[in-house]
C-alpha positions in Angstrom: 82.7 153.2 160.0 80.6 155.2 157.5 78.9 157.1 160.4 82.2 158.6 161.7 84.1 158.6 158.4 87.5 157.4 157.7 88.9 160.4 159.6 87.8 158.6 162.7 91.2 157.3 163.8 90.1 153.8 164.9 88.2 153.1 161.7 90.7 154.4 159.3 93.1 151.5 159.6 90.6 148.6 159.5 91.0 147.8 155.8 94.8 147.9 155.9 94.8 145.8 159.0 92.6 143.2 157.3 95.0 143.2 154.4 97.9 142.7 156.8 96.1 139.7 158.3 95.7 138.4 154.7 99.4 138.7 154.1 100.1 136.8 157.3 97.7 134.0 156.2 99.5 133.9 152.8 102.9 133.5 154.5 101.5 130.6 156.5 100.2 129.0 153.3 103.4 129.5 151.5 105.6 128.2 154.3 103.3 125.5 155.7 103.9 121.8 155.2 100.2 120.9 155.6 98.9 121.3 152.1 98.2 117.5 152.0 98.5 115.1 155.0 97.7 111.6 155.8 94.4 111.5 157.7 94.9 108.2 159.6 97.7 106.3 161.3 100.3 105.5 160.2 101.1 109.0 158.9 103.0 108.3 155.7 102.4 111.4 153.5 102.9 115.1 154.0 103.1 117.7 151.2 103.6 121.4 150.9 103.3 123.7 147.9 107.0 123.0 147.2 107.6 119.3 148.0 106.0 116.0 148.7 107.3 113.8 151.6 106.5 110.1 152.2 107.8 107.5 154.6 107.3 103.7 154.4 106.0 103.2 158.0 105.4 105.0 161.3 109.1 105.0 162.5 110.8 105.4 159.1 112.6 108.3 157.6 110.8 110.9 155.5 111.9 110.9 151.8 111.0 114.2 150.1 110.8 115.1 146.4 110.5 118.5 145.0 107.3 119.4 143.2 109.2 121.9 141.1 110.2 119.0 138.8 106.6 118.9 137.6 105.3 121.6 135.2 102.0 121.7 137.2 104.0 122.2 140.5 105.8 125.1 139.0 102.6 126.5 137.7 100.7 126.2 141.0 103.6 127.7 142.9 104.1 130.6 140.4 100.4 131.6 140.2 99.9 131.4 144.0 103.2 133.4 144.5 102.1 136.1 142.0 98.8 136.4 143.8 100.6 136.7 147.1 103.0 139.4 145.8 100.1 141.4 144.5 98.5 141.1 147.9 101.7 142.5 149.5 101.7 145.4 147.0 98.0 146.1 147.8 98.9 146.1 151.5 101.7 148.6 150.9 99.5 150.8 148.7 96.7 150.7 151.3 99.0 151.9 154.0 100.1 154.8 151.8 96.5 155.6 150.8 95.2 155.7 154.3 98.2 157.5 155.7 97.6 160.5 153.5 95.3 163.0 155.1 93.3 163.6 152.0 92.0 160.2 150.7 92.3 159.6 147.0 89.2 157.5 146.3 90.2 156.5 142.7 93.5 155.2 144.2 91.5 153.2 146.7 89.3 151.7 143.9 92.5 150.8 142.0 93.7 148.8 145.1 90.3 146.9 144.9 90.8 146.1 141.3 94.4 144.8 142.0 93.0 142.7 144.8 90.6 141.0 142.4 93.6 140.2 140.1 95.5 138.8 143.1 92.5 136.6 143.9 92.4 135.2 140.4 96.0 134.2 140.5 95.7 132.7 144.0 92.6 130.7 143.0 94.4 129.4 139.9 97.2 128.1 142.0 94.8 126.6 144.6 92.9 124.8 141.9 95.9 123.5 139.9 97.5 122.0 143.0 94.9 119.5 144.2 93.7 118.5 140.7 97.2 117.7 139.3 98.6 116.4 142.7 95.9 113.8 143.1 96.1 112.6 139.4 99.9 112.6 139.0 101.4 111.5 142.4 100.8 108.1 143.9 99.1 108.6 147.3 99.1 105.9 150.0 96.4 105.7 152.6 93.7 108.2 153.3 94.8 111.8 152.6 93.2 115.2 153.1 94.0 118.7 152.1 94.9 120.2 155.4 95.5 123.4 157.3 98.1 125.2 155.1 95.9 124.7 152.1 93.0 126.1 154.1 95.0 129.2 154.9 95.6 129.6 151.1 91.9 129.6 150.5 91.3 132.0 153.4 93.8 134.4 151.8 92.0 134.1 148.4 88.6 134.7 150.0 89.9 137.7 151.9 91.3 139.1 148.7 87.9 138.9 147.1 86.0 140.4 150.0 88.5 143.2 150.6 88.4 143.9 146.8 84.7 144.6 147.1 85.2 146.9 150.1 88.0 148.8 148.4 85.9 149.2 145.2 82.7 150.1 147.0 84.2 152.6 149.5 84.4 155.5 146.9 80.6 155.2 146.5 80.3 156.6 150.1 82.8 159.4 149.5 80.4 162.2 150.6 79.4 160.4 153.8 83.0 159.5 154.7 84.2 163.1 154.1 81.3 164.6 156.0 79.8 166.5 153.0 76.3 165.3 153.6 73.9 167.3 155.7 72.5 165.3 158.6 68.8 164.4 158.4 66.7 164.7 161.5 63.6 162.7 161.9 62.3 164.9 164.7 60.0 167.7 163.7 58.8 170.3 166.1 55.1 170.9 166.4 
């Protein structure tokens, strides 16, 4: 990417594309019902960021209670949602930044800083949820934090990594814009 610069059309959209993938993973984490699931038969517990569902046996009906009745449930949902909204804002800003012909490198560094703030909020929600869930809600059987919770952590890790990329990209401003003279290692005799 640095060799051809961000004016190279295929490389220019890699970072916004990765942010878009992070947004998709965040949507899956927010909407997924697999934050906590029973690990073995009979499957009697399933929880999302928003509610906890239990059933007495394999063929019974699921009974769900909202986690928004707990202060920690509201805190976990609010912090993760704020991190997700900041990620969506960064995605929109990255599309704007890379669509402009002349890149504004300070603008790109600001997107990186905002991604770090989003990661902090996401991680706060991802830590509050399992700690308080396991201590305040009665769990039956063997349970595990599952796929939707994993998508939440994947989103947070992508926010951190992309934050580094967006913050470090302006350090290579001359190479990206082609202002550096090429060095040749061949010398004629």
